[in-house]
N, C-alpha and C positions, 0 to 999 in steps of 0.2 A: 504495499499499500502506499507504503512512504517513497519506493521508488518511483510509484506513478507522480507524486508531489515533487519531486525531484526534478522529473522530466517536464512537466506543467511551469515549473519557476524557468527552468531554461528558454524554453519556449516562450515563455512570457517577457523575459529579460531580453531576448534577440529581438521580438516584435517591439519592444517600447524604445531601443535603439534605434532601430531602422524606420520606426513609422512615428515615434513621440509619442505612441501610446499602445495599447495591448496587454499590459500587465495582467490589471485586474478583471479584463475580458476573458483571458484565457486560464486564470488560476483562477478566478473567484468560482465557477463551477464548479472545478474538482477538487478544490478543498473544502467547500461546504458540503458536498457529497461525501467525503471520505472523512470529515471532521467535525460537520453539524456548523451550521449556520451561524453561530456565533463566534466562535473559536475560529471557524476558518474566515471569516470576513476580516478577524480581527490581525490574524496573520496576512492577510493579504494590505490591509493597510498600513503594516507595518514596513512588508518587504518591498509595497511598491513605491513608499517614500523613502526606502534604502537605495533602491535600484534607482530611482530622479536624480538621486543626491548624487550617484558614483556617475551617472550620465550627464550631470548639469556642468562639471566641469570640463567636459568638451563641447557644448553647444553654448556656453556663458555668453559669448559676444552678440549671438544671434537671438537674445532674451529682449521681449518688448514688454520692460518693467512697468509702464504704466498701464497697460491690459492687464499685466499679472495682477497687480493691486487691487483693479475692480474687480476683476473675475475671482480672486480669493477672497475680497471682503464678502461679496455674495454668496459664495461657497461656503464659509463659514456660518454664515444665519441659516445654511440648510443644514449642517453637520448635525447641530443641537439637536432638533425634532428626529433627525434619522438615528442619531447614538442610541438616543431614549427607547424608540421602537426596537431597535435591534438588541436593547438591554431586556426589555418588558414583554417582547410576544414569545407566543408558545413556538416550539422548533417548527413544527410541521406548517401554520400557515405562514410563518416567517420563510422559510424555504420554499414555498409557492408563491410569496409576494417577492423574494430576490428574482427569480426566474421569470416573474410575469414582467416586472420592470424591467429585466435584461432584453427581453424580448422586444416590448415597446420601446425603448430606448434604441434598440438597432433600427426597428422599423420605421422611427421616426428621423432617425439621422439618414438612413436610406430613401426616405421620400423625399427629405429638403434636397439632397444632392442631384436629383433629377430636376430640380425646379429653378426655373432663371429668376426667383424674386432675392431681392438683397436687402438686409436690413442694415441699419445703423441706430446710435445713438446708444442710452443708458437702459432701455425696455429689455432687448434681448440680452445683454452682458448681465442685467440684475439675475432675470428671470431662470434662463440657461443656468448661470452659475450657483444662483439656491437649487435648482435640479440638480446639479451634478454634486455639489455637497450633500444632501440629501441622501441622494443614492449609494455617493461614495460612502457615507457612515453606514448605511442600512442593510447595503448590499454589496460595497467594495468594489462599483462599476461606475464610477464617476465619467470614464470616455461618452459614451454616448451623446449626453446632452452637453459636453464640453466639444464635441466636433461637429454636433448641431449648429453652434454657436459660429463655430471656423465657417461651416458650409454657407450660413445664412448671409455673413459678413464678408464673404469672399477673401478672408485671411490666407494668404500665403503661406505652404507647406512648412519650409524651414523655420519661418520664427514662430511659425502656429507650434511646430514639435520641438522647438528650444524652450517657449513660456512654457509648455506643460509640464517641464520638469521641475521647477520652481512651484508651480501650482501644484502637483502632486505630492511633493514634498509636504505642501502646509497642511491638504486635506488629509492626506493620509496619517498625519502626528495629530491632527485637531480631533479626526475620527477616533483613533486609539485613544487619545486622552480622555473624551469626553465617554466613551464606553467603558475606561476602565472605571470614570469616576461612577457612573451611574450604575454599574455592575457590582459595587461595593469592592472593587479591588481584584475582580478576576480577570485571571490571567491565561492564555492557551496552555494546555499540560503539554509541553515537549521538554525534549531532553536538551542536554547543552549539547549533546553531540549533533543531535537533530538541525537545531538552529544553526550551528557551524555548517553543517550540510546545504543547507536551504540558502547561507551567505554565499557558498563556494559555487554553487546552481547560479545564483544570480550575475556572480561574476565571469562563468564561464559563457553564458549568455551575453552579457553585454562584450566582451571581448569577441567573440563569434560575429556579434553585431558589428562591431570595429571593423572585423576583415570583410564582411561582406558591404559593410557602409559605400555606397557609390556604384557597387556592382548590382544590387537589386532594387527595383523600383518602390517608392513606397506605398504605391499604389497598390501592387500586387500584394504587399506582407499585408495591407487594410483588408484586401478581400480576401484572407486565408484567416486572420485573425476572425474578423464577422461571421465566417462558416464556422468555424470551433464555436465561439460565444455562442452561437446558435443552438448546437448541438449539447452544449453544457447546459445552455438555459434551459431545454425542453428537459434534461436528465434529470437538473436540480426541482422541477418541477413535477414531475414522476414521482421522485424520492418524496416530497413533500406528500402530494396526494396518499401514496403509499401509507404512509408513516398516519394520516388521519386515518385512512380504512382500517388499519390496525387497532386504533387508538380506541 
């Protein structure tokens, strides 16, 4: 089981390095199914923040800090209700909610990608930043909502992918801290060697992404991430429904 976790972490870190996002989309469904919705998403929040921090040093000069501060402030207002929900909802309904949120987020971002409409101003920034923070805290998948913002504002890929790294550091750590406080100090029950294994898997994925950077188009990576995310979301919903049926 833990080998599957490590493979998912390598794939998520690789996608994050090449496309700017994808860690939560790939890893969250796997960890939710294997470790449960609360522990799984807490690990995704922590690892997503660490992987983005490691990548940030490579893309620092392309970060749009003005957009980062606006998006991060909006996201944090969504993190608090998302963390409360994750800390208090029963396991099976939460798994179903996580899977459904992921499917809806993916569908919305794909729908917007085919639309010629372009938005500007504070409304899309605040609303989609809030949605991203809420989904990141509750489900570990803040990527679809923030991708929708990039699509409707026609944000170019290099600046978008770079700005996502400090953004995911902020949302990941704030989600982790909020859930730790709301749950009365609960932490995932992993052994020390398992945490080291996850860290090593992240580094392997990022290094592989460095080697492939410029050789693989980010659009191809995004399509692969979306397909895997759909499969993971469906399996998460199925596990939650099975849990409800057995309860």
